[in-house]
C-alpha positions as CSV (number, residue, x, y, z in Angstrom):
1,X,64.6,-55.7,86.4
2,X,66.4,-57.9,83.8
3,X,68.1,-61.3,84.1
4,X,69.9,-63.9,82.0
5,X,67.5,-66.6,81.0
6,X,67.4,-70.2,80.2
7,X,66.6,-70.9,76.5
8,X,64.4,-73.8,77.6
9,X,62.0,-71.4,79.2
10,X,59.0,-70.3,77.2
11,X,59.1,-66.7,78.1
12,X,62.5,-66.0,76.5
13,X,62.6,-62.6,75.1
14,X,59.2,-61.5,76.4
15,X,58.3,-58.6,78.5
16,X,55.6,-58.8,81.3
17,X,54.2,-55.9,83.3
18,X,52.9,-56.6,86.8
19,X,50.7,-54.0,88.4
20,X,49.6,-54.4,92.1
21,X,49.7,-52.0,95.1
22,X,51.1,-54.8,97.3
23,X,54.8,-54.9,96.7
24,X,55.2,-58.5,97.9
25,X,52.7,-59.7,95.4
26,X,54.4,-57.7,92.6
27,X,57.7,-59.2,93.4
28,X,56.3,-62.7,93.7
29,X,54.8,-62.3,90.2
30,X,57.7,-60.7,88.7
31,X,60.0,-63.5,90.1
32,X,57.6,-66.2,88.6
33,X,57.9,-64.4,85.0
34,X,61.7,-63.9,85.2
35,X,62.1,-67.5,86.3
36,X,60.1,-68.6,83.3
37,X,62.6,-66.8,81.1
38,X,61.0,-63.4,80.6
39,X,63.5,-60.8,79.6
40,X,62.0,-58.1,81.6
41,X,59.2,-57.6,84.2
42,X,58.2,-54.1,84.8
43,X,56.3,-53.4,88.1
44,X,53.9,-50.6,88.9
45,X,51.8,-50.0,92.1
46,X,48.7,-48.5,90.3
47,X,46.9,-48.1,87.0
48,X,48.3,-44.7,86.3
49,X,51.9,-45.9,86.7
50,X,51.1,-49.0,84.7
51,X,50.1,-46.9,81.7
52,X,53.2,-44.9,81.8
53,X,55.5,-47.9,82.2
54,X,53.6,-50.0,79.6
55,X,54.3,-47.1,76.9
56,X,58.0,-47.5,77.7
57,X,58.1,-51.3,77.9
58,X,55.7,-52.4,75.1
59,X,54.7,-55.6,77.2
60,X,53.8,-58.9,75.8
61,X,51.4,-59.5,78.7
62,X,50.0,-57.2,81.4
63,X,48.8,-58.5,84.9
64,X,46.6,-56.1,86.9
65,X,45.3,-56.2,90.3
66,X,41.6,-55.0,90.5
67,X,41.7,-52.9,93.7
68,X,44.4,-50.3,93.7
69,X,44.6,-46.7,94.7
70,X,44.7,-43.8,92.1
71,X,43.4,-46.0,89.2
72,X,42.0,-49.6,89.6
73,X,42.6,-52.5,87.4
74,X,39.5,-52.3,85.3
75,X,40.0,-48.6,84.6
76,X,43.6,-49.1,83.7
77,X,42.8,-52.1,81.4
78,X,40.4,-49.9,79.4
79,X,43.2,-47.4,78.7
80,X,45.7,-50.0,78.1
81,X,43.5,-52.0,75.6
82,X,43.3,-48.8,73.5
83,X,47.1,-48.5,73.5
84,X,47.8,-52.3,73.2
85,X,44.8,-53.8,71.3
86,X,46.4,-57.3,71.0
87,X,48.3,-57.5,74.2
88,X,46.7,-60.1,76.7
89,X,45.5,-58.4,79.9
90,X,45.0,-60.5,83.0
91,X,43.1,-59.3,86.1
92,X,44.8,-61.0,89.0
93,X,42.5,-60.3,92.0
94,X,41.2,-61.5,95.4
95,X,37.8,-60.5,94.3
96,X,37.6,-62.4,91.0
97,X,34.2,-63.8,91.9
98,X,32.9,-60.4,92.3
99,X,34.0,-59.1,88.9
100,X,31.4,-59.7,86.2
101,X,32.6,-61.2,83.0
102,X,30.8,-58.5,81.0
103,X,32.6,-55.7,83.0
104,X,36.0,-57.3,82.7
105,X,35.5,-58.0,79.0
106,X,34.2,-54.4,78.3
107,X,37.4,-53.1,80.0
108,X,39.4,-55.3,77.6
109,X,40.5,-57.9,80.1
110,X,41.2,-61.4,78.5
111,X,41.2,-63.4,81.8
112,X,40.2,-63.0,85.4
113,X,42.3,-65.0,87.9
114,X,42.1,-65.4,91.6
115,X,45.1,-64.6,93.6
116,X,44.6,-68.1,95.1
117,X,45.8,-69.7,91.8
118,X,49.2,-71.4,92.1
119,X,51.8,-69.3,90.4
120,X,52.7,-72.2,87.8
121,X,49.1,-72.2,86.8
122,X,49.1,-68.5,86.4
123,X,52.1,-68.6,84.1
124,X,50.7,-71.5,82.1
125,X,47.4,-69.5,81.6
126,X,49.5,-66.4,80.6
127,X,51.3,-68.6,77.9
128,X,48.0,-69.9,76.5
129,X,46.8,-66.3,76.2
130,X,50.1,-65.4,74.4
131,X,49.8,-68.4,72.2
132,X,53.1,-70.0,73.5
133,X,51.6,-72.8,75.5
């Protein structure tokens, strides 16, 4: 999905990849990125789809759910980190308190965020990771 963007937005020209098995959450996150000026926001329903789509999109940031069918967020993060060594990876989950910092870090995750975080806060933290805050 691509949209025309407002040059005052910080995400202008950037590409996000949102991965979640819940379509409503994917759409909500994609809308938030696109509203912030991101050029493109790819969407995938599981880790395997995310890897294939990431190779096509070359995203500037990747947001992964933890619990997904086929391939979960931590497994996908480990593969994506090898392909994209500098791309920020965010684990966006209901179970953030159950994910150990060591396990997330070992998988290549830069930041774990709870799905209860307000969307503007999520976007702000993503910009900090991307160095555009």
